C-alpha positions in Angstrom: 60.2 -161.2 36.9 58.9 -159.1 39.7 55.2 -159.2 40.6 52.9 -156.5 39.3 52.2 -153.6 41.7 48.8 -153.1 40.2 45.6 -154.3 42.0 43.3 -157.0 40.7 40.8 -154.2 40.5 41.2 -151.0 38.4 40.6 -147.5 39.8 37.0 -147.7 38.8 36.3 -150.9 40.7 36.3 -153.3 37.7 38.0 -156.6 38.1 40.8 -157.2 35.7 40.4 -160.4 33.6 42.5 -163.5 34.3 44.5 -163.0 31.1 45.1 -159.3 31.7 48.5 -158.2 30.4 50.0 -156.5 33.5 53.4 -156.1 31.8 51.9 -154.2 28.9 49.7 -152.2 31.2 52.7 -151.2 33.4 54.6 -150.2 30.2 51.7 -148.0 29.1 51.1 -146.5 32.6 54.8 -145.5 33.0 54.2 -143.1 30.1 50.6 -142.3 30.6 50.9 -141.1 34.2 53.2 -138.4 33.0 50.6 -137.4 30.3 47.9 -137.3 33.0 50.0 -135.1 35.2 50.6 -132.6 32.4 46.9 -132.6 31.4 45.8 -132.1 35.0 48.0 -129.0 35.3 46.7 -127.6 32.0 43.0 -128.3 32.8 43.5 -126.6 36.2 44.5 -123.4 34.4 41.5 -123.8 32.0 39.1 -124.1 34.9 40.6 -121.1 36.6 40.7 -119.0 33.5 38.3 -116.5 32.0 36.3 -119.3 30.4 34.5 -120.7 33.5 31.5 -121.9 31.5 33.8 -123.7 29.1 32.6 -122.0 26.0 33.1 -124.0 22.8 36.4 -123.1 21.1 38.9 -124.9 18.9 41.4 -124.8 21.8 38.9 -126.4 24.2 38.1 -129.1 21.7 41.8 -130.0 21.6 41.9 -130.1 25.4 38.9 -132.5 25.4 40.5 -134.7 22.8 43.7 -135.0 24.8 41.8 -136.1 27.9 39.9 -134.8 30.9 41.3 -135.6 34.3 39.1 -138.0 36.3 38.6 -135.4 39.1 37.1 -132.9 36.6 35.2 -135.2 34.3 31.7 -134.7 35.9 32.1 -130.9 35.8 33.5 -130.8 32.3 31.0 -133.3 30.8 28.1 -131.3 32.4 29.5 -128.0 31.0 30.3 -129.0 27.4 27.5 -131.4 26.8 24.6 -128.9 27.0 23.1 -130.1 30.3 22.4 -126.5 31.3 20.5 -125.9 28.1 18.4 -129.0 28.9 17.8 -127.8 32.4 16.7 -124.4 31.1 14.0 -126.2 29.0 12.6 -127.5 32.3 13.1 -124.4 34.5 9.4 -124.3 35.3 9.9 -127.4 37.4 12.5 -125.7 39.5 15.7 -127.3 40.6 14.2 -130.4 42.1 12.9 -132.1 38.9 14.8 -135.3 39.7 13.3 -135.6 43.1 9.8 -135.0 41.7 10.3 -137.7 39.1 11.2 -140.3 41.8 7.7 -139.8 43.2 6.0 -140.4 39.8 4.8 -143.9 39.0 6.2 -145.9 36.1 4.8 -148.9 34.1 5.0 -152.1 36.1 6.6 -154.0 33.2 9.4 -151.3 32.9 9.9 -151.4 36.7 10.3 -155.2 36.6 12.8 -155.0 33.7 14.9 -152.5 35.5 14.8 -154.7 38.6 16.0 -157.7 36.6 18.8 -155.7 34.9 20.2 -154.2 38.1 22.3 -157.3 39.2 23.4 -157.7 35.6 25.0 -154.3 35.6 28.8 -154.6 36.1 28.4 -157.6 38.4 32.2 -157.9 38.8 32.6 -154.3 39.9 33.2 -153.8 43.6 31.0 -150.7 43.7 27.9 -152.5 42.3 27.6 -155.4 44.7 24.1 -156.6 45.5 22.1 -154.0 47.6 25.0 -151.5 47.4 24.2 -147.8 47.5 25.4 -147.5 43.9 22.9 -150.3 42.8 20.1 -148.5 44.7 21.1 -145.2 43.1 21.2 -146.7 39.7 17.6 -148.0 40.2 16.4 -144.5 41.1 18.2 -142.9 38.1 16.6 -145.4 35.7 13.2 -144.9 37.5 13.4 -141.1 37.1 14.5 -141.5 33.5 11.5 -143.8 32.7 9.1 -141.5 34.5 10.3 -138.5 32.5 10.3 -140.4 29.2 7.2 -142.7 29.3 7.4 -143.2 25.5 11.0 -144.5 25.8 10.6 -146.1 29.2 13.7 -148.2 29.5 15.9 -149.9 27.0 18.6 -152.5 27.9 21.9 -150.8 27.6 20.9 -147.8 29.5 21.9 -149.5 32.7 25.5 -149.8 31.5 25.7 -146.2 30.5 24.0 -144.8 33.6 26.1 -147.1 35.8 29.4 -145.9 34.3 28.2 -142.3 34.5 27.5 -142.8 38.2 31.0 -144.2 38.8 32.4 -141.1 37.2 30.1 -138.4 38.7 29.4 -140.1 42.0 26.1 -138.1 41.9 22.6 -139.4 41.1 21.2 -136.1 39.7 24.2 -135.3 37.6 24.1 -138.8 36.2 20.4 -138.4 35.4 21.0 -135.2 33.4 24.0 -136.6 31.5 22.0 -139.7 30.7 19.2 -137.5 29.3 21.7 -135.4 27.2 23.0 -138.6 25.6 19.7 -140.2 24.9 17.6 -137.1 24.0 20.3 -134.9 22.3 23.4 -136.8 21.3 21.8 -140.2 20.2 18.2 -139.6 19.2 16.1 -142.8 18.7 19.0 -145.1 19.9 16.9 -146.2 22.9 13.4 -146.0 21.5 11.3 -149.2 21.4 12.2 -149.8 17.8 15.8 -148.6 18.2 15.6 -146.9 14.8 18.5 -144.7 15.4 20.8 -147.7 16.0 19.5 -149.6 13.0 20.1 -146.6 10.7 23.5 -145.9 12.1 24.7 -149.5 11.7 23.8 -149.1 8.0 25.5 -145.7 7.9 28.6 -147.3 9.5 28.6 -150.1 6.8 28.7 -147.4 4.1 31.4 -145.5 5.8 33.5 -148.7 6.0 32.9 -149.2 2.3 34.2 -145.7 1.7 37.2 -145.9 4.1 38.1 -149.6 3.9 36.3 -151.1 0.8 38.2 -154.4 0.9 37.0 -155.0 4.5 33.4 -154.1 3.5 33.5 -156.5 0.6 35.1 -159.2 2.8 32.1 -158.9 5.2 29.7 -159.3 2.3 31.7 -162.3 0.9 31.5 -164.1 4.3 27.9 -163.1 4.8 28.7 -161.3 8.1 26.1 -158.6 9.0 27.6 -155.5 10.6 24.7 -155.5 13.1 26.2 -158.7 14.7 29.4 -156.9 15.4 28.6 -153.3 16.2 25.2 -153.3 17.9 26.7 -153.6 21.3 29.4 -151.1 20.4 26.8 -148.5 19.6 24.1 -149.3 22.2 26.6 -149.4 25.1 28.8 -146.7 23.7 31.8 -149.1 24.0 31.3 -149.7 27.7 31.8 -153.4 28.4 33.6 -153.5 25.0 36.8 -151.4 25.3 39.1 -150.9 28.3 37.5 -148.5 30.8 39.9 -145.6 30.5 39.7 -145.8 26.7 35.9 -145.8 26.9 36.0 -142.7 29.1 38.3 -140.9 26.8 35.9 -141.7 24.0 33.0 -140.3 26.1 35.1 -137.1 26.7 34.9 -136.5 23.0 31.3 -137.8 22.6 29.9 -135.3 25.1 31.7 -132.5 23.2 31.5 -133.5 19.6 28.5 -135.7 19.4 27.6 -139.1 17.7 30.3 -138.9 15.0 32.8 -140.0 17.6 31.1 -143.5 17.7 31.8 -143.9 13.9 35.4 -142.8 14.3 36.0 -145.4 17.0 34.5 -148.2 14.9 36.3 -147.1 11.7 39.6 -147.0 13.6 39.2 -150.5 14.9 38.4 -151.8 11.4 41.2 -149.9 9.8 43.8 -150.8 12.4 43.0 -154.5 12.3 42.3 -154.6 8.6 45.0 -157.3 7.8 43.7 -159.6 10.6 40.1 -159.2 9.5 40.9 -159.9 5.8 42.8 -163.0 6.8 39.7 -164.6 8.2 38.3 -167.3 6.0 34.8 -167.9 7.5 32.2 -166.1 9.5 33.2 -167.9 12.7 36.8 -166.9 12.6 35.8 -163.3 11.6 33.5 -163.1 14.6 36.3 -164.3 16.9 38.7 -161.8 15.3 36.4 -158.9 16.1 36.1 -160.2 19.7 39.8 -160.5 20.2 40.9 -157.2 18.7 39.3 -155.2 21.5 41.4 -157.1 24.0 44.8 -156.3 22.5 47.3 -153.7 23.6 46.3 -151.1 21.0 42.9 -150.2 22.6 44.5 -150.4 26.0 46.8 -147.5 25.2 44.0 -144.9 25.3 46.2 -141.9 24.5 47.5 -143.4 21.3 44.1 -144.8 20.5 42.4 -141.4 20.7 45.1 -139.7 18.7 44.7 -142.2 15.9 41.0 -141.9 16.1 41.3 -138.3 14.7 44.4 -138.8 12.5 44.1 -142.3 11.2 40.9 -142.4 9.3 40.8 -139.1 7.5 38.0 -136.5 7.2 34.6 -137.5 8.7 32.3 -134.4 8.7 29.0 -134.5 10.5 27.4 -133.4 7.2 28.4 -136.6 5.6 27.0 -138.7 8.4 23.7 -136.7 8.4 23.4 -137.1 4.6 23.9 -140.9 4.9 21.3 -141.0 7.7 18.8 -139.3 5.5 19.5 -141.7 2.6 19.3 -144.8 4.8 16.1 -143.6 6.4 14.5 -142.8 3.1 15.4 -146.2 1.7 14.0 -147.9 4.8 10.8 -146.0 4.5 10.5 -146.8 0.8 11.1 -150.5 1.6 8.5 -150.4 4.3 6.0 -148.8 2.1 6.6 -151.3 -0.7 6.2 -154.1 1.9 2.9 -152.7 3.2 1.5 -152.3 -0.4 2.4 -155.9 -1.3 0.9 -157.2 2.0 -2.2 -155.1 1.4 
């Protein structure tokens, strides 16, 4: 068998694991490179068309779902995510808000946490070596974010998101604004001190699994496996450091355009696709190992097929349903908290 022509590092600077399946990857890329070429030509026409601001249309949504070329991701993400609307809210600060925030002080505890987390951010990535410009840029981005959001400050997980945004955009200020869109608009309360948004959405996810895959939901209950143990990292890191990098970026393409329901679609697809393997687990340990192994298999690696099935394989998932479940879960949590306080009082 001939040696693989692919580098030990992928195109984003991440080192491939020792057990990386180069044969499967070459098989996938032989098809996917053709897909990328066709998508690039179509996106070039879109960017040169009469829709320069990428107004939201059904056709544009389909283009986003089929993948955004790497060379255009920063521009498209910025356009479709609502960054300009967010900038308009802060127009009074002028165009140099980011630079002004870098001169604002932040809490010493937050500064120390950011400093500690920097070397933990993609330590195997060749673009984030100690004292690299990317590492310094990431520090400034997280500083500016904390200065602008003193109530939120900094939450572990933001470093992974900001770091990957920086690898894609190659621009500090663009990364800062995209990070703000995600945290303030797309995923409210995910990165607050109590992380209420994540807590609520994990319970929402468990109810969606019960609706879409009731046997898996019951199996989790039978084995006393809490969903939080599995999906907290999925949700907090938005599948960065979880799924293959190109698959993660394809997910983010959709997330920036369609919002948080994409996170649920990804999780539900993984559960449904590996339903048989999950149901075969007989104890909590083997179930945890199964969840860990499924994300390393060929199915998530084939990002094009993965994204297609994300929209065709789990049925309807309207945002109205997710919002209704969020309201229900929040009301139940508030009622439980009120009961607890009354008993304690």
